[in-house]
C-alpha positions as CSV (number, residue, x, y, z in Angstrom):
1,M,-68.2,-0.5,12.6
2,R,-70.8,2.0,11.7
3,K,-69.6,4.6,14.1
4,A,-66.0,4.1,12.9
5,H,-67.3,5.2,9.5
6,E,-69.1,8.1,11.0
7,L,-72.5,6.9,9.9
8,T,-75.7,7.3,12.0
9,Q,-78.0,4.3,12.2
10,Q,-80.5,6.2,10.0
11,Q,-77.8,6.8,7.3
12,L,-76.7,3.2,7.2
13,A,-80.2,1.8,7.4
14,E,-81.1,4.0,4.3
15,Q,-78.1,2.7,2.4
16,L,-79.0,-0.9,3.3
17,G,-82.7,-0.3,2.4
18,I,-84.0,-1.2,5.9
19,A,-85.7,0.6,8.7
20,Q,-83.5,2.3,11.3
21,Q,-85.2,0.3,14.1
22,T,-84.3,-2.9,12.3
23,L,-80.7,-1.9,12.2
24,A,-80.8,-1.1,15.9
25,H,-82.1,-4.6,16.5
26,Y,-79.2,-6.0,14.4
27,E,-76.6,-3.9,16.3
28,G,-78.2,-4.8,19.7
29,G,-78.1,-8.5,18.9
30,R,-81.9,-8.9,19.1
31,L,-82.0,-9.9,15.4
32,R,-79.5,-11.6,13.2
33,L,-78.3,-9.7,10.2
34,P,-79.4,-11.6,7.1
35,V,-76.6,-12.9,4.8
36,S,-78.3,-11.1,1.9
37,L,-77.3,-7.8,3.4
38,L,-73.6,-8.6,3.7
39,P,-72.7,-7.6,0.1
40,E,-74.3,-4.1,0.5
41,L,-72.9,-3.7,4.0
42,T,-69.3,-4.5,2.9
43,R,-69.7,-2.0,-0.1
44,T,-71.1,0.7,2.2
45,L,-68.4,0.3,4.8
46,G,-65.7,-0.2,2.2
47,L,-64.6,-3.5,3.8
48,S,-64.0,-7.0,2.5
49,F,-66.0,-9.9,3.9
50,D,-62.9,-11.0,5.8
51,E,-62.4,-7.5,7.4
52,L,-66.1,-7.4,8.3
53,L,-66.0,-10.8,10.0
54,A,-62.7,-10.0,11.8
55,Q,-64.3,-6.9,13.3
56,D,-67.4,-9.0,14.3
57,V,-65.2,-11.6,16.0
58,A,-63.2,-8.9,17.8
59,R,-66.5,-7.2,19.0
60,H,-68.0,-10.5,20.3
61,G,-64.8,-11.4,21.9
62,K,-65.6,-8.9,24.7
63,R,-68.5,-11.1,25.7
64,G,-66.5,-14.3,25.7
65,P,-64.4,-16.0,28.3
66,S,-62.6,-14.0,30.9
67,S,-59.1,-13.0,30.1
68,K,-57.6,-15.7,32.5
69,L,-59.7,-18.4,31.0
70,Q,-58.8,-17.2,27.5
71,Q,-55.1,-17.4,28.5
72,Q,-55.6,-20.9,29.8
73,I,-57.3,-22.0,26.6
74,E,-54.4,-20.6,24.5
75,A,-51.9,-22.3,26.8
76,I,-53.7,-25.6,26.4
77,S,-53.7,-25.2,22.6
78,R,-49.9,-25.0,22.7
79,L,-49.6,-28.4,24.5
80,S,-48.9,-31.7,22.7
81,K,-52.0,-33.6,21.6
82,A,-51.5,-36.1,24.4
83,R,-51.4,-33.4,27.1
84,Q,-54.4,-31.7,25.5
85,R,-56.3,-35.1,25.8
86,F,-55.2,-35.3,29.5
87,V,-56.5,-31.8,30.2
88,S,-59.7,-32.5,28.4
89,E,-60.3,-35.7,30.4
90,M,-59.6,-33.8,33.6
91,L,-62.1,-31.1,32.7
92,D,-64.7,-33.8,31.7
93,A,-64.3,-35.4,35.2
94,V,-64.6,-32.1,37.0
95,L,-67.7,-31.1,35.0
96,A,-69.3,-34.5,35.5
97,Q,-68.8,-34.0,39.3
98,T,-70.5,-30.6,39.2
99,Q,-73.5,-31.9,37.4
100,Q,-74.2,-34.5,40.2
């Protein structure tokens, strides 16, 4: 998000009133961004809270399930509730076997 707005870490850190190293830790996932910084961050980047969160979800999606697994999850979500329960029970059984 910062790079898309052509801001350096130092520039954004100054606008947020924090140290550049602290911002680097937030961006690297070593520290969690405090909720108290969100209003200033949205103002600085010119984003709404919804836009900020949507970008964060998209960014973290890269670390999530593999594309095949994600496709399977989406396909399961389109099944009827009864079939979803069936798939869930099958997964529970398989996972229980792998833990033995």
